[in-house]
N, C-alpha and C positions, 0 to 999 in steps of 0.2 A: 504494500500500500504506500502510495506516494505521500510524503509528509507535506502538509500545507500550513504555513505559518498563520494563515487567516482563518483556520478552522476554529469554531467556537470551543472555548474551554469549559463552559458551564451550560447546563440545560436551558437556562433562561435566555442565553444567547442563541442557542440552537433553535428554541421554540419562538424566539423573537417576542418574548413576553414584554408587554408594556409596563410602565412604572406602576400603574394601579394594580396589576396582577402581582408584581414583585413585592408590593407593599403588604400584601396579605399572605405571601408565600413563605411557609416555614423553611423550605429548602433554601430559598434565597437568604432569609434572615440568619440561617445557620452556616451559610457559605458552603453548602454541600452539593453544589451544582454539578460537580464532576462525578459524584456517586449518589445522586438523588434517590436511587432505588433503595439505598440503605434505610431511608426514612419511610418506606412504603407502609409500614405499620402505624405510622403517626397519622391520626385523623386529619384530613385536609392538608397533608404535607405539600401537595402540589395542586394548585387550582386547575391545572390542565389534565389532571388524572382521569377525568371522565372521557378523555379523547381515546383512550385505549382500555382494553379489558384488564390488563395487568401491566405493571412496570416492565416486565420481561417481554412484552409485545411492542414496547415503545421503540421508535426508530433511534432515539438517542441512546438507549441502553444497548441496542443491537450494534450500533456503530462503536460504542465504547468497548463492548465485549470483544469485537473483532480486532481492536487495537492492542489488546492485552495478550 
């Protein structure tokens, strides 16, 4: 995989979350955007969580998993 310096480092960059979403996002508040799925058990950890059935189905998780 080709390294890209402009790749998002955190989920909120990848998801292009607006400031109003980040303001209520526990992942953002805790600075866990690189491993946001670690907080999947926290109620409302991610305001975008309803976009996928599971964190493990999220494109951000899948891309991060491929990099490791």
